[in-house]
C-alpha positions as CSV (number, residue, x, y, z in Angstrom):
1,M,112.1,121.3,88.6
2,V,112.2,124.8,90.0
3,W,109.1,126.8,89.3
4,P,110.5,128.9,86.4
5,E,111.2,125.6,84.7
6,V,107.5,124.6,85.2
7,E,106.6,128.0,83.8
8,E,108.7,127.2,80.7
9,A,106.9,123.9,80.4
10,L,103.6,125.8,80.5
11,A,104.8,128.1,77.7
12,R,105.5,125.1,75.4
13,K,102.1,123.6,76.3
14,A,103.6,120.5,77.9
15,V,101.3,117.5,78.8
16,V,101.1,116.9,82.5
17,L,101.3,113.2,83.6
18,V,99.7,112.2,86.9
19,P,100.8,108.7,87.9
20,L,98.3,106.9,90.1
21,A,98.9,103.5,91.7
22,S,97.9,101.4,94.8
23,I,99.5,99.6,97.7
24,E,98.1,96.1,97.8
25,P,99.4,92.5,97.6
26,S,100.1,90.6,94.4
27,G,100.9,87.2,95.9
28,R,103.4,86.3,98.5
29,H,106.3,86.8,96.1
30,S,105.7,90.3,94.9
31,V,106.6,93.6,96.6
32,M,103.7,95.5,98.1
33,G,103.0,98.6,96.0
34,G,104.6,97.1,92.9
35,E,102.1,99.1,90.9
36,I,104.0,102.2,91.9
37,F,107.3,101.1,90.3
38,I,105.6,100.4,87.0
39,A,103.6,103.7,87.0
40,E,106.8,105.7,87.9
41,Y,109.0,104.1,85.3
42,F,106.3,104.6,82.6
43,A,105.8,108.3,83.6
44,D,109.6,109.0,83.8
45,Q,110.4,107.5,80.4
46,V,107.3,108.9,78.6
47,A,107.9,112.4,80.0
48,A,111.5,112.4,79.0
49,R,110.7,111.3,75.4
50,T,107.8,113.7,74.9
51,E,109.0,116.8,77.0
52,S,106.1,116.3,79.3
53,V,105.8,117.2,83.0
54,R,105.6,114.2,85.3
55,L,104.1,114.6,88.8
56,P,105.1,112.5,91.8
57,T,103.2,109.3,91.9
58,L,100.0,109.2,94.0
59,P,100.8,105.8,95.7
60,F,97.4,105.2,97.4
61,G,94.3,104.0,95.6
62,Y,91.0,102.4,96.1
63,A,91.6,98.8,97.2
64,P,89.2,97.7,99.9
65,N,89.0,94.2,98.6
66,F,92.6,93.6,99.5
67,L,92.4,94.9,103.1
68,G,92.4,91.2,104.3
69,F,96.2,91.3,103.7
70,P,98.5,93.3,106.0
71,G,100.1,96.4,104.4
72,T,97.2,97.2,102.1
73,V,96.2,100.9,102.0
74,S,92.8,101.9,100.7
75,L,91.5,105.4,100.3
76,R,87.7,106.0,100.5
77,P,86.3,106.9,97.1
78,E,85.6,110.4,98.1
79,T,89.1,110.9,99.5
80,L,90.8,109.6,96.3
81,S,88.5,111.7,94.1
82,A,89.2,114.8,96.2
83,V,93.0,114.4,96.1
84,L,93.1,113.6,92.4
85,G,90.6,116.4,91.6
86,D,92.6,119.0,93.6
87,V,95.8,118.0,91.8
88,C,94.3,118.4,88.4
89,R,92.5,121.6,89.3
90,S,95.8,123.1,90.5
91,F,97.5,122.6,87.2
92,L,94.4,123.8,85.3
93,Q,94.6,127.0,87.4
94,H,98.2,127.5,86.4
95,G,97.1,127.3,82.7
96,F,98.0,123.7,81.8
97,D,95.2,122.1,79.8
98,H,96.5,118.7,78.8
99,I,96.4,116.4,81.8
100,L,96.9,112.7,81.4
101,I,96.2,110.4,84.4
102,V,98.5,107.3,84.3
103,N,96.5,104.7,86.2
104,N,98.2,101.4,87.1
105,H,95.4,100.0,89.3
106,S,92.0,98.9,87.8
107,G,90.2,99.5,91.1
108,N,90.8,103.3,90.6
109,E,89.1,103.5,87.2
110,A,85.5,104.3,88.2
111,I,86.8,107.0,90.6
112,V,89.1,108.5,87.9
113,E,86.2,108.7,85.5
114,Q,83.8,110.3,88.0
115,T,86.5,112.9,88.9
116,A,87.3,113.7,85.3
117,R,83.7,114.1,84.4
118,V,83.1,116.5,87.3
119,I,86.1,118.6,86.2
120,K,84.8,118.7,82.7
121,C,81.4,119.8,83.9
122,D,82.9,122.5,86.1
123,T,85.6,123.8,83.8
124,G,84.9,122.5,80.3
125,V,88.3,120.9,80.1
126,L,88.8,117.3,79.1
127,I,91.0,115.1,81.3
128,A,92.6,112.0,79.8
129,N,93.4,108.7,81.4
130,V,95.4,105.6,80.4
131,L,95.0,102.3,82.3
132,L,98.3,100.5,82.0
133,P,97.6,96.8,82.7
134,P,95.5,96.1,79.6
135,I,98.2,97.7,77.4
136,M,100.9,95.7,79.2
137,Q,99.1,92.5,78.4
138,A,98.6,93.5,74.8
139,V,102.3,94.3,74.1
140,A,103.5,91.2,76.0
141,K,101.2,88.6,74.3
142,D,103.8,87.4,71.8
143,L,106.4,86.8,74.5
144,Y,104.5,83.9,76.0
145,P,103.4,80.6,74.5
146,D,100.0,81.1,76.3
147,L,99.7,84.4,78.3
148,G,96.3,83.4,79.4
149,R,97.7,80.5,81.4
150,V,100.1,82.5,83.4
151,H,98.3,85.9,83.5
152,G,96.9,87.1,86.8
153,H,97.1,89.5,89.7
154,G,100.5,88.5,90.8
155,G,101.2,86.5,87.7
156,E,102.5,87.6,84.3
157,P,103.3,90.0,82.7
158,G,103.5,92.2,85.8
159,V,106.0,90.0,87.8
160,S,108.5,90.1,84.9
161,A,108.2,93.8,84.8
162,R,108.8,94.1,88.5
163,L,111.8,91.8,88.3
164,F,113.2,94.3,85.8
165,L,112.3,97.4,87.9
166,C,112.9,96.3,91.5
167,P,114.6,92.8,91.6
168,E,115.9,93.3,95.1
169,D,112.3,93.7,96.5
170,M,110.9,90.5,94.9
171,R,110.7,87.1,96.5
172,L,110.3,84.7,93.6
173,D,111.3,81.8,95.9
174,L,107.8,82.2,97.3
175,A,106.1,82.1,93.9
176,T,103.5,79.4,93.2
177,R,100.9,78.6,90.5
178,S,97.5,79.7,91.7
179,E,94.7,77.2,91.9
180,P,91.2,77.8,90.5
181,Q,89.2,79.9,93.0
182,T,85.8,78.9,94.2
183,Y,83.3,80.3,96.6
184,H,80.6,77.9,98.0
185,G,80.9,75.8,94.8
186,L,80.9,78.8,92.5
187,K,83.8,79.3,90.1
188,V,85.1,82.9,90.7
189,S,87.8,85.2,89.4
190,G,88.1,88.2,91.6
191,T,84.5,89.4,91.9
192,T,83.4,87.7,88.6
193,V,81.3,84.5,88.9
194,Q,81.4,82.1,85.9
195,H,78.2,80.0,85.6
196,G,78.0,78.2,82.3
197,Q,78.1,80.9,79.6
198,A,76.9,83.6,82.0
199,R,79.0,85.9,84.1
200,W,77.9,87.9,87.1
201,T,79.4,89.9,89.9
202,L,79.7,89.0,93.6
203,Y,81.4,91.7,95.7
204,L,83.9,89.4,97.4
205,D,87.1,90.4,99.1
206,F,90.2,88.8,97.7
207,A,90.9,87.0,101.0
208,D,87.4,85.3,100.8
209,T,88.7,83.0,98.0
210,N,92.5,83.4,98.0
211,S,95.1,82.9,100.7
212,S,98.1,84.2,98.9
213,G,96.8,87.6,97.6
214,G,97.7,86.7,94.0
215,T,96.6,84.7,91.0
216,G,98.2,83.5,87.8
217,D,101.7,81.9,87.6
218,A,104.9,83.8,88.3
219,T,107.3,80.9,88.5
220,G,108.6,81.6,85.0
221,A,109.0,85.3,85.4
222,D,112.1,86.8,83.8
223,A,113.7,90.2,84.2
224,E,114.9,90.5,80.6
225,R,111.3,89.8,79.4
226,G,110.2,92.5,81.8
227,R,112.6,95.0,80.2
228,V,111.1,94.3,76.8
229,I,107.6,94.6,78.1
230,M,108.3,98.0,79.8
231,E,110.1,99.3,76.7
232,R,107.0,98.4,74.6
233,L,104.7,99.9,77.2
234,V,106.7,103.2,77.2
235,A,106.6,103.2,73.3
236,S,102.8,103.0,73.5
237,G,102.8,105.8,76.1
238,V,104.7,108.1,73.8
239,E,102.2,107.5,71.0
240,I,99.3,108.2,73.4
241,V,100.9,111.5,74.6
242,N,101.7,112.6,71.1
243,S,98.0,111.9,70.1
244,F,96.6,113.5,73.2
245,R,98.5,116.8,72.8
246,R,96.7,117.4,69.5
247,V,93.3,117.2,71.1
248,P,91.7,120.6,71.8
249,T,90.8,120.0,75.4
250,R,89.4,123.5,76.0
251,A,87.0,123.3,73.1
252,L,84.1,122.9,75.4
253,V,84.8,125.9,77.7
254,K,81.7,128.1,78.0
255,E,82.0,131.8,77.6
């Protein structure tokens, strides 16, 4: 867009989409930074269907627990917050007041919330955020006999989505089924420790319990299934944007 086109978008009160991702491993078979492809496709399609403005994707996120795998990039929390906050404040200064962060990496969530709350405190404007992985799981559930069995970081439904979006970058010949992870006899999943009916957190790095950088089962991933998943994800995004644009985000501005 040239800047007069952005000015036209401001006049029609367009929603601004800010895609946010991460560069980290998702198993030996999945392209590094696969979160970027999903966030970009979602933002492209939703923006086109809702006449929103879509920013370039912020590719780097908070992923220190994956630094044991070559290629991972992790920003410090204060760095990510500063960049994300400056992006949002720039558009607020131009007059846009409906900003939706499109986050495709769970590790970013706490920083996104903290940044949005500081902006609200400083400006009185509400910032919105949508975390894509839980929605993807919800819309894909009926496409699997048992999604829980194959779901994981590097498992389904994310791998099928990536096979649809960037098949030439995937190495499904290296895909395996992950084994249950343990740490000194404890059953763990990421940083969650399961002990009987209780769950607690141990701040492990992924490489402490996992040699592949991924969990779940990607051996049955399918590009056509990925197409259906992404289409459903986009449809949910359109609903979110249409709902969000009706929210009076400047209602809390103080005189």
